[in-house]
C-alpha positions in Angstrom: -23.9 -52.7 5.9 -27.0 -51.0 7.4 -24.7 -48.8 9.5 -22.8 -47.8 6.4 -26.0 -46.8 4.6 -27.1 -44.7 7.5 -23.7 -43.0 7.7 -23.8 -42.3 3.9 -27.3 -41.0 4.1 -26.4 -38.7 7.0 -23.3 -37.5 5.1 -25.3 -36.7 2.0 -28.0 -34.9 4.0 -25.3 -32.8 5.8 -23.7 -31.9 2.5 -27.1 -30.9 1.0 -27.8 -28.6 4.0 -24.3 -27.2 3.6 -24.9 -26.6 -0.1 -22.2 -29.1 -1.1 -24.5 -31.3 -3.4 -24.2 -30.5 -7.2 -25.8 -32.1 -10.2 -22.5 -31.8 -12.1 -20.2 -34.8 -12.2 -16.5 -34.2 -11.8 -13.5 -35.1 -9.7 -15.2 -33.9 -6.5 -18.2 -36.0 -7.1 -16.1 -39.1 -7.9 -14.2 -38.6 -4.7 -17.5 -38.1 -2.9 -18.6 -41.5 -4.2 -15.4 -43.0 -3.0 -16.0 -41.5 0.4 -19.5 -42.9 0.5 -18.2 -46.3 -0.6 -15.8 -46.2 2.2 -18.6 -45.5 4.6 -20.5 -48.5 3.3 -17.3 -50.6 3.7 -17.1 -49.4 7.2 -20.6 -50.6 7.9 -19.8 -54.0 6.5 -16.5 -54.4 8.3 -17.9 -53.2 11.7 -21.0 -55.2 11.4 -21.5 -57.5 14.5 -21.9 -60.4 12.1 -18.3 -60.2 11.1 -15.4 -61.5 13.0 -13.4 -58.5 12.0 -15.5 -56.1 14.1 -13.0 -55.9 16.8 -9.9 -56.2 14.7 -7.7 -53.1 15.2 -6.0 -53.9 11.9 -9.2 -53.3 10.0 -9.8 -50.1 11.9 -6.4 -48.8 11.1 -6.7 -49.6 7.4 -10.1 -47.9 7.2 -8.9 -44.9 9.2 -6.0 -44.5 6.8 -8.5 -44.7 3.9 -10.6 -41.9 5.4 -7.6 -39.7 6.2 -6.3 -40.3 2.7 -9.6 -39.2 1.1 -9.5 -36.1 3.2 -5.9 -35.3 2.1 -6.8 -35.8 -1.6 -9.9 -33.5 -1.2 -7.8 -30.9 0.6 -5.4 -30.8 -2.3 -8.2 -29.8 -4.6 -8.3 -26.4 -2.9 -8.9 -25.1 0.6 -12.4 -24.0 -0.1 -13.5 -27.0 -2.3 -14.9 -29.4 0.3 -14.1 -28.3 3.8 -16.9 -30.2 5.5 -15.9 -33.5 3.8 -12.2 -32.9 4.5 -12.7 -32.3 8.2 -15.3 -35.0 8.6 -12.9 -37.6 7.1 -10.2 -36.6 9.6 -12.6 -36.6 12.5 -14.1 -40.0 11.4 -10.6 -41.4 11.2 -9.8 -40.3 14.7 -13.1 -41.6 16.1 -12.5 -45.0 14.5 -9.3 -45.4 16.4 -10.8 -44.4 19.7 -12.5 -47.1 21.8 -15.7 -47.8 19.9 -18.0 -47.2 22.9 -16.7 -43.6 22.8 -15.7 -43.1 19.2 -19.0 -43.9 17.6 -21.0 -41.6 19.9 -18.5 -38.9 19.3 -18.8 -39.2 15.5 -22.5 -39.3 15.8 -22.5 -36.2 18.0 -20.3 -34.3 15.4 -22.8 -35.2 12.7 -25.8 -34.1 14.8 -24.0 -30.8 15.7 -23.2 -30.1 12.1 -26.8 -30.7 10.9 -28.2 -28.7 13.8 -25.8 -25.9 13.4 -26.5 -25.8 9.7 -30.3 -25.6 10.3 -29.9 -22.9 12.9 -27.6 -20.9 10.7 -30.1 -21.0 7.9 -32.8 -19.7 10.3 -30.5 -16.9 11.4 -29.7 -16.0 7.8 -33.4 -15.7 7.1 -33.8 -13.4 10.1 -30.6 -11.3 10.0 -28.8 -12.1 6.8 -25.7 -13.3 8.8 -25.0 -17.0 9.6 -24.3 -18.5 13.0 -21.1 -17.1 14.5 -19.1 -17.8 17.6 -20.6 -14.5 19.0 -24.0 -16.2 19.0 -22.6 -19.2 20.8 -21.0 -16.9 23.4 -24.3 -15.0 23.9 -26.2 -18.3 24.1 -23.9 -19.7 26.8 -24.1 -16.4 28.8 -27.8 -15.7 28.2 -29.7 -18.4 26.2 -32.8 -16.3 26.3 -31.1 -13.6 24.4 -30.3 -15.9 21.5 -33.8 -17.5 21.6 -35.3 -14.0 21.3 -33.1 -13.1 18.4 -33.9 -16.4 16.6 -37.6 -15.9 17.3 -37.9 -19.4 18.9 -40.8 -20.1 21.3 -39.6 -19.6 24.9 -41.1 -22.9 26.0 -38.6 -24.8 23.9 -35.6 -23.4 25.8 -35.8 -25.5 29.0 -36.2 -28.9 27.3 -33.4 -28.0 24.8 -31.0 -27.1 27.7 -32.1 -30.3 29.5 -31.4 -32.5 26.5 -28.0 -30.9 25.9 -27.0 -31.4 29.6 -28.1 -35.1 29.5 -26.3 -35.7 26.2 -23.1 -34.1 27.4 -23.3 -36.1 30.7 -23.8 -39.4 28.8 -21.0 -38.6 26.4 -18.6 -37.8 29.3 -19.7 -41.0 31.0 -18.9 -43.0 27.9 -15.5 -41.3 27.7 -14.7 -42.3 31.3 -15.7 -45.9 30.7 -13.6 -46.0 27.5 -10.6 -44.6 29.4 -11.1 -47.2 32.1 -11.3 -50.1 29.6 -8.2 -48.9 27.7 -6.2 -48.7 30.9 -7.2 -52.3 31.8 -6.4 -53.6 28.3 -2.8 -52.4 28.3 -1.9 -55.4 30.4 -2.6 -57.8 27.5 0.4 -58.9 25.3 1.1 -56.4 22.5 -1.6 -54.0 23.8 0.8 -51.2 24.5 2.2 -51.3 21.0 -1.3 -51.0 19.5 -2.1 -48.2 22.0 1.0 -46.3 21.0 0.2 -46.7 17.3 -3.4 -45.4 17.9 -2.1 -42.4 19.8 0.4 -41.6 17.0 -2.2 -42.0 14.3 -4.7 -39.8 16.2 -2.1 -37.1 16.7 -1.2 -37.3 13.0 -4.7 -37.1 11.8 -5.4 -34.2 14.2 -2.3 -32.4 12.9 -3.5 -32.8 9.4 -6.9 -31.3 10.3 -5.3 -28.4 12.1 -2.9 -27.7 9.2 -5.9 -27.8 6.8 -7.8 -25.3 9.0 -4.9 -22.9 8.8 -5.0 -23.0 5.0 -8.8 -22.8 5.0 -8.7 -19.7 7.3 -6.2 -18.0 5.0 -8.4 -18.7 1.9 -11.5 -17.4 3.7 -9.7 -14.3 4.8 -8.7 -13.5 1.2 -12.3 -13.9 -0.1 -13.4 -10.6 -1.5 -17.2 -11.3 -1.3 -17.6 -10.9 2.4 -18.0 -7.1 2.6 -21.8 -7.6 3.1 -23.7 -10.3 5.1 -24.9 -12.0 1.9 -21.3 -12.9 1.0 -20.7 -14.2 4.5 -23.8 -16.4 4.4 -22.7 -17.8 1.0 -19.3 -18.6 2.4 -20.8 -20.3 5.5 -22.9 -22.5 3.1 -19.8 -23.2 1.0 -17.5 -24.3 3.9 -20.1 -25.7 6.2 -21.5 -24.5 9.5 -19.0 -26.0 11.9 -15.9 -24.9 9.9 -17.3 -21.4 9.6 -17.9 -21.4 13.4 -14.3 -22.4 13.9 -13.2 -19.6 11.5 -15.3 -17.0 13.3 -13.7 -18.1 16.6 -10.3 -17.7 15.1 -11.1 -14.2 13.8 -12.6 -13.1 17.1 -9.7 -14.5 19.1 -7.4 -12.3 17.0 -9.6 -9.2 17.1 -10.5 -9.2 20.8 -14.3 -9.0 21.2 -13.7 -7.4 24.6 -17.4 -7.0 25.5 -17.4 -10.8 26.1 -14.3 -10.8 28.3 -13.9 -11.4 32.0 -14.4 -8.2 34.0 -13.4 -9.8 37.3 -11.3 -7.3 39.3 -12.6 -4.3 37.3 -14.6 -1.9 39.4 -17.6 -0.5 37.7 -18.0 3.2 37.4 -19.8 5.1 40.1 -22.7 7.4 39.1 -20.7 10.4 40.6 -17.7 9.6 38.4 -19.8 9.5 35.3 -21.7 12.6 36.2 -18.4 14.5 36.8 -17.2 13.4 33.3 -20.5 14.6 31.7 -20.2 18.0 33.5 -16.8 18.5 31.6 -18.7 18.6 28.3 -22.2 19.7 29.2 -23.2 22.7 31.3 -26.6 22.1 33.0 -26.5 25.4 34.9 -26.2 28.1 32.3 -29.6 27.8 30.7 -31.7 28.1 33.9 -34.5 30.6 33.6 -34.6 30.3 29.8 -38.3 30.0 28.7 -37.6 27.1 26.3 -36.0 25.0 29.1 -38.2 22.0 29.8 -39.8 22.0 26.4 -38.5 18.9 24.6 -36.9 19.8 21.3 -37.7 18.2 17.9 -34.5 16.3 16.9 -33.1 15.5 13.5 -29.9 13.5 13.0 -28.3 13.5 9.5 -25.7 11.0 8.5 -23.9 12.6 5.6 -22.4 9.8 3.5 -18.7 10.1 2.9 -18.6 13.7 4.0 -15.5 15.2 5.7 -13.7 18.5 5.7 -11.3 18.4 2.8 -9.5 21.5 4.0 -8.4 19.9 7.2 -7.5 16.5 5.5 -5.6 17.9 2.5 -3.5 20.9 1.5 -5.8 22.8 -0.9 -5.8 26.0 -2.9 -9.0 27.8 -3.8 -12.4 28.6 -2.2 -15.1 26.1 -1.4 -18.3 26.0 0.6 -17.3 24.9 4.2 -20.6 25.8 5.9 -20.9 22.2 7.3 -17.6 22.5 9.1 -17.5 26.0 10.7 -19.6 27.6 13.4 -22.8 29.3 12.4 -25.8 31.1 14.0 -27.3 27.9 15.5 -24.0 26.1 16.2 -23.8 24.4 19.6 -20.6 22.4 18.9 -18.7 21.6 15.7 -15.4 19.9 15.0 -13.6 16.8 13.7 -15.0 13.3 14.6 -13.2 10.0 14.8 -14.9 7.1 13.1 -14.0 3.4 12.8 -14.8 2.7 9.1 -12.3 3.5 6.4 -13.6 4.1 2.9 -16.9 2.3 3.5 -19.0 0.3 6.0 -21.5 3.1 6.8 -23.5 0.6 9.0 -20.7 0.7 11.6 -21.1 4.4 12.2 -24.9 4.1 12.1 -24.7 1.5 14.9 -22.2 3.6 17.0 -24.2 6.8 16.7 -27.5 5.1 17.7 -26.4 2.6 20.3 -23.3 4.4 21.7 -21.0 1.3 21.8 -17.8 0.9 19.8 -18.4 -1.8 17.2 -14.9 -3.2 17.8 -16.1 -4.4 21.2 -17.8 -7.3 19.4 -14.7 -8.5 17.5 -15.3 -10.1 14.1 -19.1 -9.7 14.4 -18.7 -6.0 15.0 -18.0 -5.4 11.3 -21.6 -6.6 10.6 -23.4 -4.6 13.3 -26.8 -4.4 11.5 -26.9 -8.2 11.1 -24.9 -9.6 14.0 -25.4 -7.3 17.0 -28.7 -5.5 16.2 -30.9 -8.5 17.3 -29.4 -8.3 20.8 -29.7 -4.5 21.3 -31.8 -3.5 24.4 -31.0 0.2 24.7 -30.2 3.0 22.3 -30.7 6.8 21.9 -34.0 5.8 20.2 -35.2 3.8 23.2 -34.0 6.6 25.5 -36.0 9.2 23.7 -39.1 6.9 23.3 -39.1 6.6 27.1 -39.4 10.4 27.3 -42.3 10.7 24.9 -40.6 10.9 21.6 -41.8 9.4 18.3 -38.7 7.8 16.7 -38.4 7.6 12.9 -35.6 6.4 10.6 -35.3 7.3 6.9 -32.8 5.8 4.5 -32.4 6.2 0.7 -32.0 2.5 0.0 -34.3 -0.5 0.0 -35.2 -1.7 3.5 -33.6 -5.1 2.9 -30.2 -3.7 2.1 -27.8 -4.9 4.7 -30.7 -5.9 7.0 -31.4 -2.2 7.6 -35.2 -2.3 8.3 -34.9 -5.1 10.9 -31.8 -3.5 12.4 -33.5 -0.2 12.9 -36.5 -1.9 14.5 -34.1 -3.6 16.9 -32.5 -0.3 17.7 -35.9 1.0 18.8 -37.2 3.1 15.9 -41.0 3.0 15.7 -41.2 4.1 12.1 -38.7 2.9 9.4 -39.1 4.2 5.9 -36.9 3.2 3.0 -36.6 4.6 -0.5 -39.8 2.8 -1.7 -41.7 4.2 1.3 -40.5 7.6 0.3 -41.8 7.2 -3.2 -38.6 6.3 -5.0 -37.3 3.1 -6.6 -33.9 1.7 -5.7 -31.3 4.1 -4.3 -31.9 7.8 -4.0 -28.7 9.7 -4.9 -29.7 13.4 -4.6 -29.4 14.7 -1.0 -31.8 17.6 -1.5 -34.4 15.2 -3.0 -33.9 12.8 0.0 -34.5 15.6 2.5 -37.6 16.9 0.6 -39.0 13.3 0.7 -38.3 13.2 4.5 -40.0 16.5 5.0 -43.0 15.4 3.0 -43.2 12.2 5.1 -43.0 14.0 8.4 -45.6 16.5 7.2 -46.4 20.0 8.2 -47.8 18.9 11.6 -45.7 16.0 12.8 -46.3 14.3 16.1 -44.0 16.1 18.4 -41.5 15.7 19.9 -39.8 13.5 17.3 -36.4 12.0 16.5 -35.8 11.7 12.8 -32.6 9.8 11.8 -31.9 10.5 8.2 -29.2 9.0 5.9 -28.0 10.9 2.9 -26.2 9.2 0.0 -25.1 11.5 -2.7 -21.4 11.7 -1.9 -21.0 7.9 -2.0 -17.7 7.0 -3.8 -16.4 6.8 -6.4 -16.0 10.4 -7.5 -15.3 10.3 -11.3 -16.3 13.8 -12.5 -16.4 13.1 -16.2 -15.1 16.5 -17.3 -12.7 16.8 -20.2 -10.3 19.3 -18.7 -9.6 21.3 -15.5 -10.8 24.7 -16.7 -13.9 24.6 -14.3 -12.0 23.5 -11.2 -12.2 26.1 -8.4 -10.1 24.1 -6.0 -6.8 22.3 -6.5 -4.5 20.1 -4.5 -1.5 22.2 -3.5 0.8 19.2 -4.1 -0.4 18.0 -7.4 -1.6 19.5 -10.7 -2.5 16.0 -12.1 -5.9 15.9 -13.6 -7.2 12.7 -12.1 -7.0 13.6 -8.3 -8.2 17.2 -8.9 -11.1 16.0 -11.0 -12.2 13.7 -8.2 -11.9 16.6 -5.7 -14.0 18.8 -8.0 -16.7 16.1 -8.1 -16.6 15.6 -4.3 -17.0 19.4 -3.7 -19.9 19.5 -6.2 -21.8 16.8 -4.3 -20.8 18.4 -0.9 -22.7 21.6 -2.1 -25.8 19.4 -2.5 -25.3 17.9 1.0 -25.0 21.4 2.5 -28.2 22.5 0.7 -30.0 19.5 2.0 -28.8 20.2 5.6 -29.9 23.8 5.2 -33.4 22.6 4.0 -33.8 20.3 7.0 -32.8 23.1 9.4 -35.3 25.5 7.8 -38.0 22.9 8.2 -37.2 22.5 11.9 -37.1 26.3 12.3 -40.5 26.7 10.6 -42.0 24.1 13.0 -40.6 26.1 15.9 -42.1 29.3 14.6 -45.5 27.6 14.5 -45.4 25.6 17.7 -42.8 27.2 19.9 -40.9 23.9 20.2 -37.1 24.3 19.7 -35.0 22.0 17.6 -31.7 20.2 17.6 -30.0 19.2 14.4 -26.9 16.9 14.4 -25.0 16.3 11.2 -21.9 14.1 10.9 -19.8 12.1 8.4 -19.8 8.3 8.5 -16.4 7.9 6.9 -14.1 9.4 4.3 -14.9 8.0 0.8 -12.8 5.2 -0.6 -11.9 7.6 -3.5 -9.5 9.4 -1.1 -8.5 6.5 1.1 -7.2 4.3 -1.8 -9.3 1.4 -0.6 -11.4 1.1 -3.8 -12.9 3.0 -6.7 -10.4 5.5 -8.3 -7.0 4.2 -7.4 -4.7 7.1 -6.7 -2.4 7.6 -3.8 -3.6 10.8 -1.9 -1.3 10.2 1.1 1.4 12.6 0.0 -1.2 15.4 -0.3 -2.6 14.9 3.2 -2.4 17.6 5.9 -3.8 15.1 8.4 -2.6 11.5 7.8 -5.5 10.1 9.8 -8.1 9.0 7.2 -10.6 8.1 10.0 -11.5 11.7 10.7 -14.7 13.2 9.5 -16.8 15.9 11.2 -19.8 16.5 13.5 -22.0 19.6 13.8 -24.6 20.2 16.5 -27.0 23.0 15.7 -29.8 24.1 18.0 -32.3 26.9 18.5 -32.3 26.2 22.3 -29.5 27.5 24.5 -26.3 25.4 24.0 -25.2 23.3 26.9 -22.3 21.8 25.1 -18.7 22.6 25.6 -17.1 20.0 23.4 -14.6 19.0 22.1 -10.9 19.9 22.0 -9.9 16.4 21.1 -11.8 14.7 18.2 -14.5 12.6 19.9 -15.3 9.1 18.8 -18.7 8.6 17.1 -19.9 6.6 20.1 -20.2 9.8 22.2 -22.6 11.5 19.8 -25.8 9.9 21.3 -24.7 10.8 24.8 -24.1 14.5 23.7 -27.4 14.4 21.9 -29.3 13.2 24.9 -27.9 16.2 26.9 -30.4 18.4 25.1 -33.2 16.4 26.7 -31.7 15.3 30.0 -32.4 17.2 33.2 -29.1 16.4 34.9 -25.7 14.8 34.3 -27.1 11.5 35.7 -30.0 11.6 33.2 -28.0 11.5 30.0 -27.9 8.4 27.8 -24.8 6.1 28.4 -22.7 8.7 30.2 -20.0 5.9 30.5 -19.0 6.6 26.8 -18.3 10.2 27.6 -16.4 9.1 30.8 -14.2 6.8 28.7 -13.6 9.6 26.2 -12.5 11.9 29.0 -10.0 9.2 30.1 -8.6 7.9 26.8 -9.4 10.5 24.2 -10.5 9.5 20.6 -9.5 5.9 20.6 -9.7 3.6 23.6 -9.4 0.3 21.8 -6.1 -1.2 20.6 -7.1 -2.7 17.3 -8.7 -1.4 14.1 -10.9 -2.7 11.3 -8.9 -3.1 8.1 -9.7 -1.5 4.7 -12.6 -3.8 4.0 -12.6 -7.5 4.7 -12.9 -8.5 8.4 -10.2 -11.0 7.8 -7.8 -8.1 7.2 -7.9 -6.4 10.6 -5.0 -4.2 11.4 -3.7 -4.8 15.0 -1.6 -1.7 15.3 0.5 -0.7 18.3 -1.1 -0.5 21.7 0.2 3.0 22.7 -2.4 3.6 25.4 -1.3 4.7 28.8 -1.7 2.4 31.8 -4.4 4.8 33.2 -6.3 4.4 29.9 -6.1 0.7 29.9 -7.4 0.6 33.5 -10.2 3.0 32.5 -11.1 0.9 29.5 -11.5 -2.2 31.7 -13.8 -0.3 34.1 -15.8 1.1 31.2 -16.3 -2.4 29.8 -17.6 -3.7 33.1 -20.0 -0.8 33.2 -21.1 -1.3 29.6 -22.0 -4.9 30.4 -23.9 -3.9 33.5 -25.8 -1.2 31.6 -27.6 -3.8 29.6 -27.2 -2.0 26.3 -26.7 -5.3 24.5 -27.8 -8.7 25.8 -24.4 -10.3 26.3 -24.8 -11.7 29.8 -27.6 -13.0 31.9 -29.0 -10.8 34.6 -28.2 -7.5 33.0 -30.3 -4.4 33.6 -32.4 -3.2 30.8 -33.2 0.3 31.6 -34.5 2.9 29.1 
């Protein structure tokens, strides 16, 4: 009986940690009481004081009871009680194993669940994202990396590893003893029949658990609340830490987090190979003898929310301001840019243009870069510039806790992080000119130079409902449609784009004024993070714009390098991926091709073009990834493997022990 009480207490504690306990009384609670009653019954039946302790008939009956409870709970809905459903199946299986192995196994599952739940809650508090299989992979490759990300004291790591090794060794020893005893017992009369029955039952219960997991995964993938980490954390609490870990493993297995793969046989890139690729796009010879060479420029990077060139994406009639997309007096390079997000998920492009790695390299977790990958970042364009004497600042027009932004930027290496409240505004700032004016005021008339200012604009965020009664004021129309709704949205987009253009112009003037006073040149990089969901039919105004597209690829935005220093860039005939922007940006500071930041990204671009990875994030939920056709050449596939090996060795993200951690 005492054993049953202990098991029931542990079960209730596990459910409480998983958020399963409710003060409401309903069918679920009644079934939970039945489940607990069964545990008490198990304690009584398996008590040493009872003769039935070793009776396989009793164990079979109780195993069927547990599996039956799980089956009933599973029929209430895939997401109703995943922890209880799976625990019932596991307990039924463990009951039919030799007790010297089954009981420790069941206890280990309970301890793992409680421990994983506690760790997941700590991780949510630090990063907003629960424990995922990516964290487990990093922990097995480099335990210190996870310990740093979780802010655990370093002295606790060795004893934790020692305890885990001893526990696994003892568990394996008990398994071997149980196997030996089972083999010896088959000689007894009727033992083989019982053994066959136990095997059939274990396989059946395991099959029920696997079938339920398939249903559970489908329900989790269809959940529409997981666009942001808060929704993922709530889901992890709802289904339980271990089922969520299993789900994250299933997702990552289907979305190939290649950064964790085996690079055996792949030859890392030689420095000369990388340098040759850099020289294709950057000319380090033409500016010799120029007075400003050697003077580090002030750098501003502007992420223009939902901004793209509508004239290259759609067939349009009329005149609009295309200043952001065409060469001007200070243009060093301008053109289309390939991004991974579609209709949203700005944080992906933020990560890629700061760190220089494709978010898809991290599989499922790559969709939540600020929360999942940021704690493990060692190198970025910010750390590169800091090592060369730069002050690094980040400005964004939202609260610092939105999508873990403040902590993420600190992990990326920014020394100063200022959100909307720091800039003197409440909530989200929506006017791009006002955002830039706030950034200028924060930097001041005499900022510490040289500096990197990474600025997010927000005004063109979807949806684009213009609110006008008629089309009389529309200056631009779709060539393929005279309908009011799409042309109204286009009019609103272009109105906001004028504001973005004015904001960029104001930032460029600020940098030019600093140069006039100090003699320090400037570099201004502007790019779009994704096309807005208004025009990608992934949310907001639902209208099919596909028939009006000139370019069917909705993952094309733009980039524009502007500089008062002599231009070194000769890029790019093929739209580059967002990941090469930090490499190209570093070329304005680097002294040689070998000195640029993460030249491997530029090498991979030279070998594979815009898209070196064979799968793509879906329109929103990470459970809806689009695999697509792998149309890469064999040469590109080989180049991709070599680049992966070099990315791991470069120590940009702590994914393996023994990595370099250069600046």
